[in-house]
C-alpha positions as CSV (number, residue, x, y, z in Angstrom):
1,M,134.0,92.8,91.7
2,I,130.4,93.0,90.3
3,N,130.0,91.8,86.7
4,F,127.5,94.0,84.8
5,R,127.1,93.3,81.1
6,P,125.1,94.8,78.2
7,F,122.8,92.5,76.3
8,R,121.0,92.1,73.0
9,A,117.5,92.9,74.2
10,V,114.4,91.6,72.4
11,R,111.9,94.4,72.7
12,P,108.7,95.7,71.1
13,A,108.9,97.4,67.7
14,K,108.5,101.2,68.4
15,Q,104.9,101.4,67.1
16,K,103.9,98.3,69.0
17,A,105.2,99.1,72.5
18,T,101.8,100.0,73.9
19,T,100.1,96.8,72.6
20,V,102.9,94.3,73.3
21,T,103.9,95.2,76.9
22,S,101.7,94.0,79.7
23,R,101.6,94.0,83.4
24,N,103.2,91.0,85.1
25,I,100.7,88.2,85.1
26,D,100.5,88.2,88.9
27,Y,98.8,91.6,88.7
28,Y,95.8,90.5,86.5
29,N,92.7,89.0,87.9
30,E,91.1,86.2,85.8
31,E,88.6,88.6,84.1
32,E,91.2,91.1,83.1
33,M,93.4,88.3,81.8
34,E,90.7,86.9,79.6
35,K,89.8,90.3,78.2
36,E,93.4,91.1,77.3
37,L,93.7,87.7,75.5
38,A,90.4,88.2,73.7
39,T,91.0,91.8,72.5
40,N,94.8,92.2,71.9
41,D,96.5,89.8,69.5
42,E,99.9,91.5,70.1
43,S,99.9,91.4,73.9
44,F,102.8,89.5,75.4
45,L,100.2,87.6,77.3
46,Q,99.5,85.8,74.0
47,V,103.1,84.4,74.2
48,L,102.5,83.2,77.7
49,E,98.9,81.9,77.0
50,P,99.7,78.2,77.0
51,N,101.0,78.5,80.5
52,I,98.3,80.9,81.7
53,R,95.3,78.8,80.9
54,H,96.9,75.6,82.5
55,S,95.8,73.0,80.0
56,E,96.0,69.3,80.8
57,E,99.3,69.2,78.9
58,S,102.5,68.6,80.8
59,P,104.4,71.7,81.9
60,D,107.2,70.8,79.4
61,N,104.8,70.9,76.4
62,R,103.2,74.1,77.6
63,F,106.6,75.8,78.0
64,K,107.6,74.6,74.5
65,K,104.5,76.3,73.1
66,V,105.5,79.5,74.9
67,R,108.9,79.4,73.3
68,N,107.3,78.8,69.9
69,N,105.0,81.8,70.5
70,F,108.0,83.9,71.3
71,E,109.7,82.9,68.1
72,R,106.6,83.7,66.2
73,F,106.4,87.3,67.6
74,L,110.0,87.7,66.5
75,A,109.3,86.4,63.0
76,E,106.2,88.6,62.6
77,E,108.3,91.6,63.8
78,I,106.1,92.3,66.7
79,L,109.3,91.9,68.6
80,M,112.7,93.0,67.4
81,R,116.3,92.3,68.5
82,D,118.7,95.1,69.3
83,N,122.5,95.1,69.2
84,K,124.3,94.6,72.4
85,S,123.5,97.6,74.7
86,Y,122.7,98.9,78.1
87,Y,119.4,100.8,78.6
88,I,118.4,103.8,80.6
89,Y,114.8,103.6,81.7
90,E,112.3,106.1,83.2
91,Q,108.8,105.5,84.6
92,Q,106.6,108.5,85.2
93,D,103.3,108.4,87.1
94,A,100.3,110.7,86.8
95,Q,101.7,113.2,89.3
96,G,104.8,113.6,87.2
97,N,107.1,111.6,89.6
98,I,109.9,109.9,87.7
99,V,111.9,106.8,88.7
100,P,115.0,106.1,86.7
101,G,116.9,102.9,86.2
102,I,119.6,101.1,84.2
103,L,118.9,97.8,82.4
104,G,121.7,95.2,81.9
105,T,122.5,91.7,83.0
106,V,124.2,90.5,86.2
107,S,126.0,87.3,86.9
108,T,124.3,84.6,88.8
109,D,127.8,83.8,90.2
110,D,127.8,87.2,91.9
111,F,124.5,86.3,93.5
112,N,125.9,83.0,94.8
113,K,129.1,84.8,96.1
114,G,127.0,87.4,98.0
115,L,127.9,90.4,95.8
116,I,124.2,90.6,95.0
117,K,122.6,90.5,98.4
118,K,119.1,89.5,99.5
119,H,116.9,90.6,102.4
120,E,114.2,88.0,102.4
121,N,113.8,84.3,102.2
122,T,112.2,82.6,99.1
123,L,110.0,79.6,98.6
124,E,112.0,76.7,97.2
125,E,109.1,75.3,95.3
126,R,108.4,78.6,93.6
127,E,112.0,79.0,92.6
128,K,112.1,75.5,91.1
129,R,108.9,76.1,89.1
130,F,110.2,79.2,87.4
131,A,113.6,77.5,86.8
132,E,111.8,74.7,84.9
133,F,110.0,77.4,82.9
134,L,113.4,78.9,82.0
135,K,115.0,75.6,81.1
136,V,112.4,75.2,78.3
137,T,111.5,78.8,77.2
138,H,115.0,80.2,77.6
139,F,113.9,83.8,78.1
140,Q,113.3,86.3,80.8
141,S,110.7,89.0,80.3
142,D,110.7,90.5,83.7
143,P,113.9,92.0,85.3
144,V,115.1,91.5,88.8
145,M,115.0,94.9,90.6
146,L,118.3,95.7,92.2
147,T,119.3,98.8,94.1
148,F,122.4,100.6,95.5
149,P,123.1,103.6,97.7
150,E,122.8,107.1,96.1
151,N,125.7,107.5,93.6
152,Q,126.1,110.9,91.9
153,N,128.5,109.6,89.3
154,I,126.1,106.9,88.1
155,E,123.2,109.4,88.1
156,L,125.2,111.9,86.1
157,I,125.8,109.3,83.4
158,M,122.1,108.5,83.3
159,S,121.1,112.1,83.1
160,M,123.4,112.8,80.2
161,T,121.7,109.9,78.3
162,T,118.2,111.1,79.0
163,R,118.8,114.4,77.4
164,N,118.5,112.6,74.1
165,T,115.3,111.4,72.3
166,P,114.1,108.1,73.8
167,T,114.3,104.9,71.8
168,L,110.8,104.2,73.1
169,E,108.2,106.4,74.8
170,F,104.7,105.3,75.4
171,K,101.8,105.1,77.9
172,G,101.4,101.6,79.2
173,N,98.3,99.7,80.4
174,D,99.4,100.6,83.9
175,N,98.6,104.3,83.0
176,K,102.3,105.3,83.4
177,I,104.6,106.8,80.9
178,H,107.6,104.6,80.0
179,R,110.8,105.8,78.4
180,L,113.7,103.7,77.2
181,W,117.0,104.9,75.9
182,Q,119.3,102.4,74.2
183,V,122.9,103.1,75.3
184,K,125.2,101.9,72.5
185,D,128.0,104.6,72.5
186,R,131.1,102.6,73.5
187,L,132.5,105.4,75.8
188,V,129.2,105.8,77.7
189,M,128.8,102.0,77.9
190,K,132.3,101.8,79.4
191,Q,131.6,104.6,81.9
192,L,128.4,103.0,83.0
193,K,130.0,99.5,83.4
194,T,133.0,100.9,85.3
195,A,130.8,103.0,87.7
196,I,128.5,100.1,88.5
197,E,131.3,97.5,88.8
198,K,133.0,99.8,91.4
199,L,130.0,99.4,93.7
200,P,130.8,97.0,96.6
201,A,127.5,95.2,96.3
202,L,124.0,95.3,94.7
203,Y,120.9,94.7,96.7
204,I,117.7,92.9,95.6
205,A,114.8,95.2,96.1
206,D,112.2,93.0,94.3
207,G,112.5,89.7,92.5
208,H,114.2,87.4,95.0
209,H,112.5,84.4,93.4
210,R,113.5,85.4,89.9
211,M,117.1,85.8,91.0
212,G,117.1,82.4,92.7
213,S,115.4,80.7,89.7
214,S,118.1,82.2,87.4
215,S,120.8,80.7,89.6
216,L,119.1,77.3,89.4
217,Y,118.8,77.7,85.6
218,T,122.5,78.5,85.3
219,S,123.4,75.4,87.3
220,A,121.2,73.2,85.1
221,M,122.6,74.6,81.9
222,R,126.2,74.2,83.0
223,K,125.5,70.5,83.5
224,E,124.3,70.3,79.9
225,E,127.3,72.3,78.7
226,P,130.2,71.4,80.9
227,D,132.7,73.2,78.6
228,F,131.0,76.6,79.3
229,F,133.4,79.6,79.5
230,G,131.3,81.9,81.6
231,G,130.2,84.4,78.9
232,E,127.2,82.5,77.8
233,A,123.8,84.2,78.3
234,F,122.7,81.4,80.7
235,N,125.2,82.7,83.2
236,Y,123.3,85.9,83.6
237,A,120.0,87.4,84.7
238,M,118.3,90.5,83.3
239,A,118.2,93.2,86.0
240,I,117.2,96.8,86.4
241,L,119.3,98.9,88.8
242,I,117.4,101.7,90.6
243,P,119.3,104.1,92.8
244,G,118.2,103.7,96.4
245,N,117.2,107.4,96.6
246,H,114.6,106.8,93.9
247,L,113.0,103.7,95.2
248,N,109.5,104.0,96.7
249,I,109.1,101.8,99.7
250,Y,105.6,101.5,101.2
251,D,104.4,100.0,104.4
252,Y,103.1,96.4,104.7
253,N,100.6,96.1,107.5
254,R,99.0,93.3,109.6
255,M,95.6,92.3,110.9
256,V,94.9,89.6,113.5
257,T,91.6,87.8,114.0
258,D,91.6,87.6,117.9
259,L,93.4,88.6,121.1
260,N,94.5,85.1,122.0
261,G,91.8,84.8,124.7
262,M,92.5,88.2,126.3
263,T,90.1,91.0,126.9
264,T,90.8,94.3,125.3
265,E,91.8,95.7,128.7
266,D,94.2,92.9,129.4
267,F,95.7,93.1,126.0
268,L,96.3,96.9,126.3
269,A,97.9,96.4,129.7
270,A,100.2,93.7,128.3
271,V,101.2,95.9,125.3
272,D,101.9,98.8,127.7
273,K,104.6,96.8,129.4
274,V,106.7,96.7,126.2
275,F,105.6,99.7,124.1
276,T,104.3,103.1,125.2
277,I,100.7,103.5,124.2
278,V,99.0,106.8,123.4
279,E,95.2,106.6,122.7
280,K,94.1,108.6,119.6
281,G,90.4,107.9,120.0
282,E,88.5,108.0,116.7
283,N,91.2,110.1,115.0
284,P,92.9,107.9,112.3
285,Y,96.6,107.5,112.9
286,F,99.3,106.8,110.4
287,P,102.8,106.4,112.0
288,S,104.8,109.6,111.6
289,H,108.2,108.1,112.2
290,K,110.2,104.9,112.4
291,H,109.5,103.0,115.7
292,H,106.0,104.4,115.7
293,I,103.2,101.8,115.1
294,S,99.5,102.4,114.5
295,M,96.9,100.1,116.1
296,Y,93.2,100.0,115.7
297,L,91.1,98.1,118.2
298,D,87.5,98.2,119.3
299,G,86.7,101.4,117.4
300,K,89.8,103.3,118.7
301,F,93.1,104.2,117.2
302,Y,96.3,104.0,119.3
303,G,99.9,105.0,118.8
304,L,102.4,102.4,119.9
305,Y,105.9,103.8,120.5
306,V,108.9,101.4,120.7
307,N,110.7,102.1,124.0
308,Q,114.3,103.3,123.8
309,N,115.7,100.2,125.4
310,L,114.4,98.0,122.6
311,R,115.5,100.2,119.6
312,G,118.4,98.8,117.6
313,I,118.7,95.6,119.6
314,P,119.8,93.3,118.1
315,K,121.8,94.9,115.3
316,G,119.8,94.9,112.1
317,Y,116.6,93.4,113.4
318,G,116.2,96.0,116.1
319,E,115.8,98.7,113.3
320,L,112.7,96.9,111.9
321,D,109.3,97.7,113.5
322,T,107.8,94.6,111.9
323,W,110.4,92.4,113.7
324,L,110.1,94.3,117.0
325,W,106.3,93.9,116.8
326,E,106.6,90.2,116.1
327,E,109.0,89.6,119.0
328,H,107.3,91.7,121.6
329,I,103.6,91.5,120.7
330,L,102.7,88.9,118.1
331,K,104.5,85.9,119.5
332,P,104.4,86.4,123.3
333,L,101.0,88.1,123.6
334,L,98.9,87.0,120.6
335,G,100.4,83.5,120.5
336,V,101.4,83.5,116.8
337,K,104.7,81.6,116.6
338,N,105.0,81.4,112.8
339,I,103.5,84.3,110.9
340,R,104.1,82.6,107.6
341,V,101.5,79.8,108.2
342,D,99.2,81.1,110.9
343,A,95.7,81.8,109.4
344,R,95.0,84.2,112.2
345,V,97.2,86.9,110.6
346,A,96.6,88.7,107.3
347,F,98.8,91.1,105.4
348,Q,97.6,94.4,103.9
349,K,99.6,96.4,101.4
350,G,100.0,99.9,102.7
351,T,99.7,103.2,100.8
352,G,102.2,105.3,102.6
353,D,99.3,107.4,104.2
354,L,96.0,107.1,105.9
355,R,94.2,105.3,103.0
356,G,95.9,102.0,103.9
357,I,95.0,102.5,107.6
358,M,91.4,103.1,106.8
359,D,91.2,100.0,104.6
360,M,92.2,98.0,107.6
361,K,89.7,99.8,109.8
362,E,86.9,98.8,107.5
363,K,87.9,95.1,107.7
364,V,88.2,95.3,111.5
365,D,84.8,97.0,111.8
366,S,83.3,94.3,109.6
367,G,84.2,91.7,112.3
368,K,86.6,89.8,110.1
369,F,89.5,90.9,112.2
370,K,89.9,92.0,115.8
371,V,92.9,94.3,115.7
372,A,95.0,96.0,113.0
373,F,98.6,97.3,113.0
374,G,100.1,99.8,110.7
375,F,103.8,100.4,110.2
376,Y,106.0,103.3,109.0
377,P,107.7,102.4,105.7
378,I,111.1,100.7,106.1
379,A,114.1,102.9,105.1
380,I,116.4,101.9,102.2
381,S,119.3,102.2,104.7
382,D,117.7,99.5,106.9
383,L,117.0,97.2,104.0
384,I,120.7,97.5,103.1
385,L,121.8,96.9,106.7
386,I,119.7,93.7,106.9
387,A,121.2,92.4,103.7
388,D,124.8,93.4,104.8
389,E,124.3,91.6,108.1
390,G,123.2,88.4,106.2
391,L,119.7,88.6,107.8
392,T,116.2,88.4,106.3
393,M,113.2,90.6,107.1
394,P,110.0,89.2,108.4
395,P,107.7,88.3,105.5
396,K,106.0,91.1,103.7
397,S,107.8,93.9,105.5
398,T,108.0,96.1,102.3
399,Y,106.0,96.9,99.3
400,I,108.4,98.4,96.7
401,E,107.7,100.4,93.6
402,P,108.1,100.9,90.7
403,K,106.6,97.8,89.1
404,F,107.7,97.1,85.6
405,L,105.9,96.0,82.4
406,S,106.7,92.6,81.1
407,A,108.4,92.4,77.7
408,L,109.6,96.0,77.7
409,T,113.0,94.3,77.3
410,I,113.5,90.5,77.1
411,L,116.7,88.6,77.7
412,D,116.9,85.7,75.2
413,L,119.0,83.1,77.0
414,M,119.6,81.3,73.7
415,D,121.2,84.3,72.1
């Protein structure tokens, strides 16, 4: 059974939510980062600053300063600590679209036992780096994003809570509205816990490295405290659970620098043996369905349609157009055996519409790439199927939203 616990979140004081919360550091360029550090003394980036600027100090010393900064924000009441609670969260974009979620903590043991399932591989070195950060700072400021199939009972509990006035409501520096409800009523907490723990599994939508790092951190802390009883904070990771019907999954596309020595005519003839090709000419084409792929080559768009005899074979992978494209075009025709390391291939985040296709067209027309391929976004049902089968997707098969602000809630692992 899944273990889903409330926690004593550290979060911004109500009047400081806008200034404290920040985008994840991976989403800042250097100029934006420096501007935020120079102009906002209450930004959570100030807590992380010793590790952002990469001084000559050892990582251990930098991480200790990060923990000291965290303690200072608490002492100065920039951050505050709640009683043990769950949280209901909403993120609203400029078009009024709302994504809801539930914040709590999940057991790293459940991850290790396969109750929290993954769909992609991680980089061991990256996991180790963040685990070292956790072992000194002892806090998590970004949740792992988990998902589950549509569940009316859970959504009903969420909707009952969101009728009340939010604990926090503010516009973040990502130009989205963020709302947070603290769930501290014991009956509602019990209902929420029971409903989630009845789920057969949870699925990692985003944050595979954070989940893996949390598991490494748990193992390290258990060695330091061999008499652990299982309820300590270090046995858990902060997570936000998003119902699968509310996730936004976008395409992740590919561009290749050359045709592996083939002429355009030879390449098209080779592709036509495995996929059905329909020339679209100069009319930009975004795939309209699963098993439809867009291709742009020599100033023309093409629709590539996966033939019926290839669909669904093998189970799991045969549902993924990125995998079918790799196995039938990228590897045998373009000679790319390992997409993770071959510099001839570049990845492009999609937009779910023609904008992403046109971005790739511009790069191909510039001469930087020879050919571009656009994919229809992968369905949540196929993500779950891959995880249930114990498989992993090709790298960068999905781009999932929402993205969350750092320090909206923080799990203090020393609490």
